[in-house]
C-alpha positions, 0 to 999 in steps of 0.5 A, spaced: 270 517 873 269 524 871 269 526 864 273 532 861 266 535 860 264 535 867 271 537 869 270 543 865 264 545 867 266 544 874 272 549 873 268 554 870 263 554 876 269 555 880 272 561 876 265 564 876 264 564 884 272 566 884 270 572 880 264 574 883 267 574 890 273 578 887 267 583 885 264 583 891 270 585 895 272 590 890 265 593 891 266 593 898 272 596 898 270 602 894 264 603 899 269 603 905 275 607 902 270 612 900 266 613 907 272 611 912 278 613 908 284 608 906 287 608 913 281 607 917 279 601 913 282 594 914 282 588 910 277 584 915 272 590 914 272 589 907 271 582 907 265 583 912 262 588 908 263 583 902 260 577 906 266 573 905 271 569 910 277 574 912 281 569 909 278 569 902 280 577 902 287 574 901 286 569 896 285 575 891 289 580 894 296 581 897 294 586 902 290 593 903 294 597 898 293 592 892 285 592 893 286 600 894 290 601 887 285 597 883 279 601 886 283 608 885 285 606 878 277 604 876 275 610 879 280 614 875 277 611 869 270 612 871 271 619 872 275 620 865 270 616 861 264 620 864 267 627 863 270 626 856 263 623 854 260 630 856 264 635 853 262 637 846 266 641 840 267 648 843 270 654 840 274 657 846 278 655 852 272 659 856 267 654 854 271 648 855 272 650 862 265 651 863 263 644 860 269 640 864 267 643 871 260 642 870 261 634 868 266 633 874 261 636 879 256 632 876 260 626 877 262 628 884 254 629 886 253 622 883 258 619 886 259 622 893 266 622 896 269 618 889 272 624 886 278 625 891 279 618 890 279 618 883 284 623 882 289 621 888 296 620 886 296 612 887 304 613 888 303 615 895 301 608 896 306 604 891 312 608 888 312 603 883 305 604 880 305 606 873 297 606 872 296 613 876 301 616 872 298 614 865 291 615 868 292 622 871 296 624 865 291 622 860 286 626 864 290 632 864 291 631 857 285 634 855 286 640 859 293 641 856 291 640 849 286 646 850 291 650 853 296 649 848 290 651 842 288 657 846 295 660 847 296 658 840 290 662 838 292 668 842 286 667 847 291 666 853 297 669 855 303 667 852 307 666 858 302 660 860 306 653 861 300 648 858 303 642 861 304 645 868 297 649 868 294 643 866 296 638 872 295 644 877 288 644 874 287 637 876 289 639 883 285 645 884 279 641 882 281 635 886 280 639 892 275 644 890 269 640 888 269 635 894 269 642 898 264 645 894 259 639 895 260 639 903 259 646 903 252 645 900 254 649 894 250 648 887 253 646 881 252 652 878 255 656 883 261 651 883 262 652 876 261 659 876 266 660 881 272 656 878 270 658 871 271 666 873 278 664 877 281 660 871 278 665 866 281 671 870 288 668 871 289 665 864 285 668 858 287 675 856 280 678 853 275 674 857 268 674 853 263 671 859 266 676 865 
């Protein structure tokens, strides 16, 4: 007869094995979604990359969309945490933009292909998803807060809409940073180009141009 201690240990081991396989599946999905894209990645490809049986995929995820949602949410969290930790206290919108763009480009360089996935609107794959809205809004909130403060301090043009421009900046970065990486532009070139563009468009009396 199996006592309760043995049963608990067996259950714990099974749970750990299941969690380890889930982590392997997610790591495999991350690699394939970044390298091949969503549409070219199949559940069986993810299972093979994770070195688990095809059926194991479906014991953890309903379909490819579900694991992509988990991957994209994790990528967004990674980006938000990375950038937030690298922006010091600044005295102007110009400084904030430069620090933000530098951190975002560093993230793109260290994680080739991940930036676009980190900023993707996951509602494209799941209209009911609320995670994308929450994470993207939190990421954009940094831009929006700085825009509001800078406009209040007279640094920006008075007719700037912080909410609209804050989210527009996310779209600009989403597509421009990977493009700069593919073109072989240095981090400094990328930061200089976008900083000039945004500063000329938003700041009344630029100090660094």
